[in-house]
N, C-alpha and C positions, 0 to 999 in steps of 0.2 A: 509523360511516361509514368511518373509517380501516381498520378490520378488514375491511370489505367490499371496499375498494380493494385491500388487500394480498391478499385471497383471489382477487380477479379477476386481478391480475398474476401470482400464483403459478400459476393455471390456464393462463394464456397462456404463461408460461415453460415449464411442464411439457410443453406441447404442441409448442412451436416452437423453444426454445433448444437447440441441439445441444451436445455435449461441447466444452469449450474448445479442444481441438486441432482439431476439425472447424470450429469457429467461426473459428479463425485461418486455416485453409485456405480457407474461403469468403471471408474478407476479402482474402486474397491474390489470389484470382481476380477479385473485384470491383475491387480497385485496379488490377490488370493491365488489365482492360477499360476502366475509366475513363481510364487513362493513354494507351491507344492511340486512344481516341475524342476525348479532350479536350485532348491535348497533341500536339506534333509527333513524339513518340517512336513508333517502329515496334514490332511485337510482339517482334522479336528484341532491340531496345534495352531493352524492359521486362524481358525475361527476364534479360538481362545485368545490369541494375541489381539485380534480385532476387538473383541468384547472387552478385554482388560484395558485396552487403550482408548476406548470409545469416549470416555469422559475426561480424558487427560487435559483437554484444552478448555475446560469450563471457565477457569479463571481468565484465560486469555480471551475467550469469547465474550465474557462480561466486560473486559477492558475495551474490546473492539466495539461492542454495542454502546459503551459510554463515549468512546471517541466520536461515534456517529451522532448520538443524541445530544451530548453537551456541545459539540461543534455546531450542529444544526441549530440548537437553541441560541447559542451565542450569535450566530450569523443572522438570526431572525430578529435580534434586538434593533431598535431604531438607529442608534449611533453606528453600528456596524453596517447596517443596510445603506445608510447614507454614505459611509466611507467606500463601500464596494461600488455604489452607483457613481461616485465621483471618479474612482479609479477606472471603472468600465467605460466612462465617457471618453477616455483617451482614444479608444477604438472608434473609428467612424465608418468602417466598411466591414463586410464579413471576413475578408482576408486579414485585416488588422485585428479582428476579434479573435480568430483562432490563434494567431501569432501571440497576442497578448496573454491569452489563457494558458497556452503551452509554456510560455516563458515564466509566468508567475507561478504555475504549478511546479515546474522543474526547480525553481529557486526555493519554493516553500518545502518541497520534499527533501531537498538537500539540507534544509535546516532541521526538519523533523518529518518523518514519513506520515504519522497520523495527522498532524496539522496540515500537511500538503494534500492528503487525500480528501479531507473534508472541505477545506477552504477552496481548493481547486474546483471542486464540483459546484460549490455554492457560487463562486465567482463566474463560472461558465454559465450558470442560469441567469445571472445578472446581465452578462454580455448579451445573451439571447433575448432578454427583455428589451434591451436598448437598440439592438440591430435586428429587426424583424426578419430580414431576408437571410439570416444566418442558417447554416445547416446545424441543427441542434445536436444531431448525433456526432458530428465531427467536433463540436465544441466540447462535449462531455468526454469524447475519446482523447482530445487534446489535454484535458485536465488529468486523465488517467495516465497518459504517456509521461507526464512529469515524474511519475513513480520510478522511472528508469534511473533517476539520480540518487535514490535514497541510500543505496549501499555504498556510495562514495561520500556521503555527507555526515553530519554531526550525530545522527541517530543510528548509524550503521551498526547492526547488532554483532556481526561476526568480528570485525576488527576491534570493537570495544570489548567483547568477551575475551578475545585472544590476548588482550592486554591486562585482563583482570586476574588477580591471584585466585587460585582454586578452580580455574576453568578446566574442563576435561582434558585438554591437550597440554596442560602445563608440565605434567610429569614426563611426557614424551618429548616435547620440543622446547619447553620453557615458555616464558612470556614473550609476546611479540608486541613491542611498544607501538603506539599509533604513529610515531615518527617513521616507522617502516611500512605503514599501511596507508592511512588516510593522508598523511602529509608527505607524500612522495610525488615526484614529477609525473609518473604515469597516472596516478589517481587524479591529480589536479587536471591533467590533460583530458582524461575521460570525462570527468564531471563538467568541466567548463565547456568542452566540445559538445556534450549533450545539451547543455543549457542554450548554447548558441545554435546548434543544428535543428533542434526540435521545432522552433517557430517557423523556420523556412520549410521544413519537411511537411508540417501540417498545412502551410500555405499551398504547397504543391499538391496536396491531397484534395483540395477543394473541388467539389463537383461543379459542373456547369450550372448556371442559374436555373436552367430548365429541369435539372435533375435534383434540385434541392427538395427534400421532403419537408413540408411545412410542419412545424411543431404544434402539438395539441396545445391550444391556449391555456387549457386547464393546468398544464404542468408548470406554467410560468406565472400563475396567479399568486398574488401576495396572500400569505396565510392570514387567517382571521386574527384580529387584534387580541392581544393577551392581557392588555391593561384593563382595569375595571374601575369606574368611578363609583364611589359609595354615596348614597343619599343620607339624609338626616335620620332615616329610620334604621340605619345599619346597626346590627347587634355588635356586642363587644367581640364575639368570635370573628365576625366578618372584618371588623376593624383590625384585629391583630393579624389576620391572614393577609391583609393588604398593607401591613406595616413596613414602611421604608426603613425604620430603625433595625428591624430584625435582619433585613437584607444587608444593611451596612455592617452589622455585627458579624454575620457569617462571612461576608466578604473580607472583613478585617482579619478574621482568623486565617483565611486562605492567604492573604497578602503577607501577614507576619510569618506564617509557616514557610511559604515559598522563599521569602527573603532570607530566613535563617538557613534553609536547605541549600540554596545556591551559594551562600557565603561559606558554608562548610564543605560542599562537594564540588564547587565550581559550576560551570554551565552544563549541568547533567540533565539534558532533556530526555526523559523516557516516557513510556505510555502513561504511567501514573501521574507524573508531573504535568504532562500536557493536559490530561483530563482535569486535574485540579485547577490549572490555569483557565481552561475553558469554563469550568463550573463557577469559579470565583468571579471571572469577568462577566459571565452570563447573568448570574444572580444580581450583581451590582448594576448592570446595564438595564435589566428588566425592572429593577427598582423594588419589587416586592416578592415575597416568597411564592405567593399563589400565581403571580404573573409568570414567574419562572417555571412553576409546576405546569401551567397550561402550555407553555412553550415546549417543555419536555414531552408532554403528552402528545402533541402534534408530531414531534420528532421521532417518537418510538414506532411509528407506522412502518418505517423502513428497515427495521431490525430483523425481520423474519428470516431473510436469507442467511444472516450471520448465525442466528440461533440454531437453525436446523442443519446447516452444512458443516460447521466447525467440528462437531463430534465425528462426522464421517472421515474428515481429514486426520483427526486424532487417531482413529483406528487404523487408517492407512499408514500413518507415520510409524506406529508401533510395529505393524506387520513388516514394513521395510527395514526397520532398525533391528528388531529382535530375531527376525528370520535370517538376517545376513544378506538379504536381497540388495539392499542399498550398497553394501560393500562390494558385492559381485559386479554391479553395474559400474561403480566407480573404478574398480580394478580393470575393467575392459579398456578404459581409456589410459589409466595410469601405467599399465604394463607395456604399452607400446610407446610411451613417452621417452624423450631424451631430456637432458638438462635444459636445452633451448626450447623444446616444444612443451615442456611440462605445464607451464601456466595455461596454455591454450587447451590442453587435454583436460586439465582440472576444470576449466571454464565450461567446456562442452559436457563433461560428465555431470556437473552441477545443474546445467540447464535441463538435462534429461531427467535427473532425479526430481527436479522442481515440479514436474507434472504431478507427481504423487505426494511430494512434501513441499508445498509452497510456503516455506517458513525459513527465515534466515537462521534462527536458533536451531531448528530441526536439521538443517543442512550441516551445521557445525558438529552436531552429535553424530549424524550418520556418516558424513564424509570425512570429517576431521581425522578419525583414527586411521584412515587409509591414505588420504592425500598428504597429510603433514609428515609422517615418517618416510613416505616415499620421496617427498621433496628433499628431506634432510639427507637421505641416502644418495640421491642424485647430485647433491650440492646445489640445488635450486634455491632461489630466494624464498625464504619461509613467509615473509610478509606478502610477497606477490602470490604465493600459493594460497594463502588465506583469502586474499582479495579476489582471486580467481573463483573461489567457491562463492563468494559474496556476489560478484558480478553475474555469474551464471544464474543465480537465483533471481536477481533483479531483472535481468534480460528476459528470461523466459516467462516472467509475470505478464508480458505482453500477449502471450498465447494461453495463459492459465487464468480463468475467470475469477479465481478465489478472491484476490484483493480488489477486484473491481466492484465487489458487492456494496461497500459503503457509498461509492460515487454513484452507482446505478440507483441505489435506494433514494439518494437525494434528488437525482435527476428524474426519477420516474420512468426510466428506460429499462430495456432488457439487454442481456449480454450480446445478442446477435446484432443489436443496433450499433455497437461500437467496435466489436472485436476484429472486423475486417481491417479497420484503420490501424488498430493496435498491432496486428500481425505485420502490416506494412512497416510500422515503426520498428518492430523486431528485426526485420530484414535489414534496414538501413543503419540502425543503431549498432547492429552486430559488427559492422565495419569499424566503428569507433572503439569498441571493446577489444577487438582483435589487434588493431594497430597499437593501442595503449599497452596491451599485455606483451606483445611480441617485439615491438620496436623501441620500447623505453627501458 
């Protein structure tokens, strides 16, 4: 049955889901028309909001591009390749392959979302190399499905922000400690259940052997070697470029800084610290500055989607936020909620908003001012209300291609190759989120 559902959604996606850039443009147009029909904003007002917000995610886009290229460069180093090969050897059959990839990705994303996105996709490629009869599309989809766990894990943006002094909701509802969000029975149930369920779900999605689409061998080829041996005629400039000492010095800087940072702030894994870990480890494992530079050059080929699409979503987010459209959509659900049903209504409203604002931080800014005071007025659990926003964002990522871009860039696939499987995961994982929010 699961395989039939996955096949159905794959056919639908192949017919109707456009390229992610076109999807972002269509969402821009949709939000524009909703804004001028449902809010007091005029067409010119909405265009100005779009233009003013268009470059708001430049810093974040750079962070995401670095997540991709530094993670890719790290994974291309010889020691990491050998480690992934050894781990991938655990799987002996295509079924074991998708189960292993989905499990490892879910665990990695629970530790840190950026780490999980990149490592999951790289690991899926390695499994595809070792098991030729695997369905490559399902392997990459399995890596992306692990992203369902991120907002219940250590890098979850909404619960971490809600516990931080000075966040936008502090004056309204006070601080919400992570003991009331991340370390609660319902969150532990949801996160652990996803980690356990996803491998079995992906196993049941597997197509028949006759229906497996063979992967293009070019996508699985090892990249060109980045190390370079110098001859006796090498110039001083060439020798300094391939100096192991310089790599050790830079790597040492990174290690010392990270050690001091974690000793002062605890295990605070954010995008910047993950990127620095990737960069430090990468330059040490590639051994010379220019070997690492060549690895980065090869990795940058997959960043085009991030660079062109993030500005469109920045414009959409500002139109949703400043026009009040996001609040109107949220209130549709909040207004019909009771104390008992409030977390579920917040969850579904967050899922709907996620199509236009696929960002945890963006959700907190847009939905927090409506959801949190309403939860307080109803006497609903504030921590669960915050997590409902977080879960809705993580859940609907399975139907929103925005966060799949890094994995697709690494894999060399298009969004239509994996999204049918991801929508199937959306359907079944929704049961876990609903049970956790309503019955715990």
